C-alpha positions, 0 to 999 in steps of 0.5 A, a space after each residue: 667611571 673614568 679609569 686612569 691608566 697607572 704608569 709602572 716604573 720601567 727598569 733602566 734597561 727597558 728605558 734604554 731599549 725604548 730610547 734606542 728603538 726611537 733613535 733607530 726609527 728617527 735615523 731610518 726616517 731621516 735616511 729615507 727622506 734624504 733622497 727627497 731633498 733637492 740637490 741645492 739644499 743637500 749641497 748647502 748642507 754638505 758645505 755647512 757640515 764641512 765648515 763646521 768640521 773645519 772650525 772644530 778642528 781649528 778650535 781643537 788645535 788652538 785649545 791644545 796649543 794654548 793649554 798649559 802643560 799639566 801634570 795629568 794628561 788624559 788619553 781617552 778614558 784613562 788618566 796618566 801621570 806625566 809631565 811636560 818633559 822628562 821626570 826629575 830624579 826626585 820624582 823617580 826616587 819618590 816613586 821607587 821609595 814604596 818598593 824599597 820600603 816593601 822589600 826592606 819590610 819583607 827582609 826584616 820579616 824573613 830575618 825575624 822568622 829565621 831567628 825564631 827557628 834558630 832559637 827554637 832549635 838551639 833551645 831543643 839542643 840545649 835541653 837534650 844535651 843538658 838532660 840525662 837520657 838513655 840512648 833508646 829515648 832518642 830513637 823513640 818516635 814519641 820523644 820529639 812529640 814530648 819535646 814539642 809539647 813541653 815547649 808550648 
């Protein structure tokens, strides 16, 4: 009976490790055999590599010179918002507008909370001054608890 070998799916890490090992073996083999190459062949390869590098540099220079200015510039793996020159006043204002809205919102919240605290204290003072209580009631520790329970 003919048994077929079943292939198990490999994890991506294991696959990456195998590819890396294969690449290292190929590079080692090429490095080892590079000493056996005749001098004239190695000179032609060196000359071809220098020409390819010069063409690549020239292509990069013409690409950057002919490329039109863009709002987005890439710098490696990052993307930055920029322009051809200095940013306009409207752009600066528009970028500061969210910060101003945030500060205004926080101030409005703070003023609202402060107003609630003032109103609560005024309400307690009004109740205390309008009621007929004996002076001993004000020194009772449970009296403040009674006032807070009555408010709720």
